[in-house]
N, C-alpha and C positions, 0 to 999 in steps of 0.2 A: 218780777222779770219774765219778757216771754221774747224768744229769739228766732223767728220766723225766717228773717235771711241773712246774710252779711252784714248789710246793714243797720241791722240793728243792735250790731255792737260797737260800744263807745265804750272808754276806759273803766267807766262807773261801771255798765255791765259786765265788762271782763273781769273785772274787780269781784264784784257777785257770783261771777261763775265759776270762780277762782275756789272762790272760797267755799261753794257748795259742789264743788268738786273734792273738797278736802286736799286741794294741792299747794304748796307754797311757791313762791314768784319763781325761783330757777326752775322749778320743776314743770311749769304752766309754760314760760314762755320762752322755756328751753327748748318744749315741744314744735314751739313754732319756728326754731331759729334764731330765737331771742336773747340778750342776755337779762340776766336779771333786774340790771339798771337801765336796762331798756323799756322794757315792762312795766316796772315801778314807775318810768315816767307816763303811763301810756293811763297807768289807774290812777295817778293824780291830776286828769284832765288834757294830757297831750292827744291830738288830734291822732289816732293808728289807721295808716296809710290802707288801702285798700287791699291789699296780695296777705298784708296781716293779718285783716277783718276776715278773710276768706279760709286761710290756713286754720285761724282759732273756730269758725265756723265747722270746716271740715274735721280737725282733730278734735274741738273739745265740746263741740255739740251733735255734730252727726255717728262722734266717736269710732273713724275711719284710722285704720292704722294706715300711716304715711312714712314709709324710711326709703329714703333714696342713698342714705349711706354707705350702701350692702350691695352688693348685685341680688341678693336675695331677696331683702327689700324693695329696691328698684323693679325685679320683676315680679312682686304681687302685687304693687301697686299700678304695672303698666297691666297685668291681667285684670285687675278691678275696672281700669275704665275700658279693656275690649269686652268684658263681661256685660259694664254701660252698654257699650255700642250695640252688641247682641241683644239686648233686651229691648233697644229701641228698634231695632232692625226687628226684632218677633213682633215688635207692637203695629209696626207699621204692616205687616204681612198678615195680621191678623186682621185688621182691615182691610186689607186688601182681597183677604177670604170671604170675609162677608159681604164685601160690594159686588165680585162673582155671585155668592151665593142668593144675593138678591135680583142680581140681571138674568139668573139661572129661573130661578120663581116667575118673575114676569115674561118670560119667552113662554114658560111652561103656559102661564095664563092666557097668555095671546094667542098658542096653539089649540089654546083648548077652545077659546073662541071664536078661531076660523072653522075650528072642525062643526060646531055646530048652526 
């Protein structure tokens, strides 16, 4: 079983993942907001709606702690999202710095060529 994206998760995959993690149906499905009976229907072949596939991926595959049932948990989830935004901004800044450095080198080479 290979799960690369949420699209790879169907009922059979979810059941295999749950068993591989050593979790009961109430624990596995409860972590994504479903009842045991709802999860059981999916494991028996029902189509899992995309929001639940995404949650299964985040909670059980990526192992992110997502708890919005308390102020502390919700705050931690928001902080995680902010960190992700900061990481993306930092990557963009790194690219901009590299472009500036490349332009500086080109200008220095052009200046040296004009001096000769």
